[in-house]
Residue, then its C-alpha position, 0 to 999 in steps of 0.5 A: m953193119v957199122v956200129s953207128e948203124v947198129i946204134k941207130l937201129a937200136k934207138k929206133n927199135h927202143f923208141d918204137n917200143l916205147i911208143s907202141n906200149s904207151k897209153n899216151k902216144a902223143e905225149t910219149t912221142c913229144s917226150i922222145v923228140k924233146t929228149e933227142t933234140r934238147s942238146k942238139v938244136n938251138v931253138n933260137s937259131m931258126s930265124l925264118m920259116n916259110v909258112n903258107d908261102n910267106l917267110t916269117n920270123d914270128s916265133q909264135i907262128i913258127l912254133n905253131e907250125f911245128n906243133k901242127y906238123f908233129l900232131t899230124v905225125v902222131e895222128n898218122i901213127k895212131v891211124e897206122n896202128l889202128y889199121d895194123k890192129n884191124s888187119 
């Protein structure tokens, strides 16, 4: 295994553990995303986004779409965790 793969796997396991042991999984997930993307992404670099088959440069609409996406991801994780606990 290459060192970069080991690091990637270790980070994934660490984040999975943080989320699994968190009382507020949504907040923990958002915190991880914020921490991991803070220095890598320039939020002003996105100028257009396709929303419902319409290109928009409205930053508030783009922000709302990202929020909806990440909330959906968190809800799916919660459902999967509930399913795993009931299995």
